[in-house]
VOPA-282306 format. One line per field, with one value per residue (C-alpha): x, y, z; residue number from 1. Coordinates in nm, 2 decimals, always signed. Example, Ala and Ser with C-alpha at 12.3 -4.5 7.8 and 13.67 -1.06 7.14 Angstrom:
xx <- +1.23	+1.37 .
yy <- -0.45	-0.11 .
zz <- +0.78	+0.71 .
num <- 1	2 .
//
This chain:
xx <- +0.03	-0.32	-0.61	-0.79	-1.20	-1.45	-1.52	-1.07	-1.12	-1.39	-1.22	-0.96	-1.03	-1.25	-0.89	-0.71	-0.92	-1.09	-0.89	-0.99	-1.26	-1.55	-1.40	-1.48	-1.19	-1.00	-0.68	-0.58	-0.25	-0.23	+0.14	+0.30	+0.60	+0.58	+0.27	+0.13	-0.16	-0.23	-0.39	-0.65	-0.74	-0.77	-0.99	-1.23	-1.24	-1.33	-1.61	-1.73	-1.83	-2.05	-1.95	-1.74	-1.63	-1.30	-0.99	-0.66	-0.31	-0.07	+0.30	+0.38	+0.30	+0.55	+0.86	+1.17	+1.12	+1.41	+1.32	+1.68	+1.89	+2.04	+1.81	+2.08	+2.08	+1.77	+1.77	+1.95	+1.69	+1.58	+1.23	+1.27	+1.42	+1.26	+1.47	+1.34	+0.98	+0.94	+0.81	+0.82	+0.49	+0.33	+0.33	+0.21	-0.08	-0.25	-0.24	-0.33	-0.65	-0.70	-0.81	-1.02	-0.81	-0.76	-0.41	-0.27	-0.12	+0.22	+0.15	+0.46	+0.55	+0.75	+0.93	+1.03	+1.12	+0.98	+0.66	+0.45	+0.31	-0.02	-0.14	-0.46	-0.67	-0.76	-1.04	-1.09	-1.28	-1.44	-1.19	-0.79	-0.62	-0.26	-0.12	+0.23	+0.54	+0.70	+0.41	+0.51	+0.82	+0.81	+0.78	+0.62	+0.32	+0.27	+0.17	-0.08	-0.30	-0.58	-0.55	-0.26	-0.31	+0.00	-0.12	+0.14	+0.20	+0.43	+0.73	+0.69	+0.29	+0.51	+0.73	+0.51	+0.30	+0.57	+0.69	+0.40	+0.39	+0.68	+0.70	+0.34	+0.28	+0.70	+0.84	+1.08	+1.26	+1.26	+1.63	+1.57	+1.28	+1.48	+1.80	+1.64	+1.41	+1.72	+1.88	+1.71	+1.35	+1.44	+1.71	+1.45	+1.21	+1.43	+1.58	+1.30	+0.90	+0.87	+0.98	+0.74	+0.46	+0.57	+0.35	+0.02	-0.26	-0.41	-0.23	-0.40	-0.26	-0.34	-0.44	-0.78	-0.89	-0.93	-1.25	-1.31	-1.04	-1.15	-1.50	-1.45	-1.27	-1.53	-1.76	-1.50	-1.44	-1.83	-1.91	-1.64	-1.74	-2.09	-2.18 .
yy <- +1.88	+2.06	+1.83	+2.03	+2.15	+1.97	+2.19	+2.19	+1.86	+1.90	+2.16	+1.95	+1.63	+1.75	+1.90	+1.61	+1.41	+1.61	+1.46	+1.11	+1.00	+0.75	+0.34	-0.02	-0.04	+0.15	+0.05	+0.25	+0.32	+0.37	+0.42	+0.55	+0.48	+0.11	+0.20	+0.47	+0.26	+0.25	-0.10	+0.10	+0.33	+0.00	-0.12	+0.16	+0.20	-0.12	-0.12	+0.19	+0.00	-0.23	-0.59	-0.78	-0.41	-0.40	-0.69	-0.54	-0.65	-0.59	-0.53	-0.77	-1.03	-0.98	-0.99	-1.25	-1.57	-1.58	-1.92	-2.06	-1.86	-1.89	-1.73	-1.47	-1.37	-1.34	-1.13	-0.85	-0.85	-0.47	-0.51	-0.17	-0.10	-0.11	-0.44	-0.63	-0.68	-0.82	-0.55	-0.68	-0.95	-0.72	-0.47	-0.82	-0.95	-0.61	-0.60	-0.92	-0.80	-0.51	-0.75	-0.96	-1.25	-1.35	-1.38	-1.62	-1.41	-1.51	-1.56	-1.43	-1.55	-1.29	-1.58	-1.81	-1.49	-1.76	-1.80	-2.03	-2.32	-2.22	-1.90	-1.65	-1.66	-1.28	-1.18	-0.87	-0.62	-0.28	-0.14	-0.27	-0.09	-0.15	-0.14	-0.11	+0.11	+0.17	+0.14	+0.49	+0.46	+0.25	+0.44	+0.14	+0.11	+0.42	+0.45	+0.20	+0.36	+0.60	+0.75	+0.74	+0.83	+0.83	+0.79	+1.05	+1.00	+1.12	+0.94	+0.82	+0.71	+0.52	+0.35	+0.24	+0.06	-0.07	-0.26	-0.38	-0.54	-0.71	-0.88	-1.02	-1.12	-1.17	-1.32	-1.05	-0.93	-0.58	-0.51	-0.64	-0.43	-0.17	-0.20	-0.29	+0.04	+0.18	-0.02	-0.06	+0.10	+0.48	+0.54	+0.35	+0.61	+0.92	+0.78	+0.61	+0.64	+0.96	+1.18	+0.94	+1.13	+1.36	+1.15	+1.15	+1.23	+1.32	+1.34	+1.18	+1.34	+1.06	+0.79	+0.55	+0.87	+1.09	+1.08	+1.29	+1.25	+0.90	+0.96	+1.19	+0.94	+0.72	+0.94	+1.02	+0.67	+0.55	+0.88	+0.75	+0.44	+0.48	+0.26 .
zz <- +1.06	+0.99	+0.82	+0.57	+0.63	+0.43	+0.17	+0.10	+0.06	-0.16	-0.29	-0.39	-0.44	-0.76	-0.89	-0.85	-1.03	-1.23	-1.59	-1.50	-1.75	-1.64	-1.58	-1.58	-1.35	-1.13	-1.02	-0.65	-0.53	-0.10	-0.05	+0.30	+0.56	+0.74	+1.06	+0.88	+0.90	+0.52	+0.59	+0.83	+0.50	+0.27	+0.51	+0.56	+0.17	+0.13	+0.37	+0.19	-0.14	-0.29	-0.18	-0.35	-0.51	-0.48	-0.45	-0.24	-0.39	-0.11	-0.18	+0.02	-0.12	-0.40	-0.21	-0.34	-0.22	+0.02	+0.18	+0.11	+0.33	+0.67	+0.98	+1.02	+0.65	+0.71	+0.96	+0.74	+0.50	+0.39	+0.31	+0.26	-0.05	-0.41	-0.50	-0.20	-0.43	-0.78	-0.96	-1.32	-1.18	-1.02	-1.29	-1.51	-1.24	-1.29	-1.57	-1.66	-1.40	-1.60	-1.91	-1.65	-1.63	-1.25	-1.10	-0.89	-0.67	-0.41	-0.07	+0.12	+0.51	+0.71	+0.95	+0.70	+0.41	+0.15	-0.08	-0.03	-0.22	-0.27	-0.43	-0.36	-0.66	-0.74	-1.00	-1.13	-0.94	-1.03	-0.79	-0.74	-0.46	-0.45	-0.14	+0.06	+0.15	-0.16	-0.46	-0.47	-0.67	-0.89	-1.22	-1.42	-1.15	-1.08	-1.49	-1.40	-1.09	-1.19	-0.79	-0.57	-0.21	+0.06	+0.40	+0.59	+0.99	+1.24	+1.28	+1.67	+1.62	+1.30	+1.50	+1.82	+1.58	+1.37	+1.76	+1.81	+1.46	+1.47	+1.75	+1.75	+1.40	+1.28	+1.62	+1.69	+2.01	+2.12	+2.04	+1.72	+1.57	+1.75	+1.53	+1.23	+1.28	+1.25	+1.07	+0.72	+0.85	+0.90	+0.62	+0.40	+0.44	+0.41	+0.11	-0.10	+0.05	+0.18	-0.13	-0.34	-0.20	-0.49	-0.70	-0.49	-0.58	-0.25	+0.08	+0.36	+0.71	+1.00	+0.84	+0.91	+1.12	+0.89	+0.81	+0.65	+0.36	+0.36	+0.27	+0.00	-0.17	-0.13	-0.28	-0.51	-0.67	-0.67	-0.83	-1.12	-1.17	-1.06	-0.81 .
num <- 1	2	3	4	5	6	7	8	9	10	11	12	13	14	15	16	17	18	19	20	21	22	23	24	25	26	27	28	29	30	31	32	33	34	35	36	37	38	39	40	41	42	43	44	45	46	47	48	49	50	51	52	53	54	55	56	57	58	59	60	61	62	63	64	65	66	67	68	69	70	71	72	73	74	75	76	77	78	79	80	81	82	83	84	85	86	87	88	89	90	91	92	93	94	95	96	97	98	99	100	101	102	103	104	105	106	107	108	109	110	111	112	113	114	115	116	117	118	119	120	121	122	123	124	125	126	127	128	129	130	131	132	133	134	135	136	137	138	139	140	141	142	143	144	145	146	147	148	149	150	151	152	153	154	155	156	157	158	159	160	161	162	163	164	165	166	167	168	169	170	171	172	173	174	175	176	177	178	179	180	181	182	183	184	185	186	187	188	189	190	191	192	193	194	195	196	197	198	199	200	201	202	203	204	205	206	207	208	209	210	211	212	213	214	215	216	217	218	219	220	221	222	223	224	225	226	227 .
//
C-alpha cells in the first residue's frame, strides 16, 4: 500500500477533522487487526503529548469473565467476535470519564480467561484513547469517538506478530496459535474488523512505522485541545 506524502496527509487530516469543534476532552478510537501495530501507534501518540494528558482504555480489559470455563472450553473462546466484549460497560465508563468521573477499569487475564478481583483506577484526561480490534464495529461506541483511526498492516506481518505474542504472553503452543488463527482470527478479521475501517476518519498504513501519519494526528490533537 502506498503511503501518502506529508503534504497530502496534511490536506487529508484537515478535511477529515475540520468539523471538530474545540473540546475539553477528545475520545480517540484506534482500531486495526490483531498484530497490526495498534499498541505502537498508541504509545507514540502518548509519548508525543504532554505528560498525564492521556488515558488509555484497552478493549481487551472488557472481555467477559470466562474464568469458570474448563481449559478446553477456554481454548475455544472467540476473542475476535464482537459478542465477546461487554460493550455496555465500556460505553458506560466512557460516559463517566466524559462527565469527569473516575472509573474502575477491569483487568483481564488471557491465560486464565478471567477478570482479576482488582481493578485499575482511571481518571479523566484531556485525551482518552480507546484501543482494540473491534472498537469501530460497535455503533454505540463509534458515537462516543471524536476521532476514529484504523491501523492497516499486511496480513503476513500481522501473523508473525500474533505467533510471537500468543506464545510468549498467552502461553499457547505454535500449533495452538496457528489453529486459533485459522479458526477464529482470520475469518473474524474478514467478517468484522477489515470492513470496520470504512468508519475511520484516517487509515494509517503500516502502523507504527508510519511516522508521518502519527505526527499529523498528534498535531491535530494538539491543535484541537490547545496543548
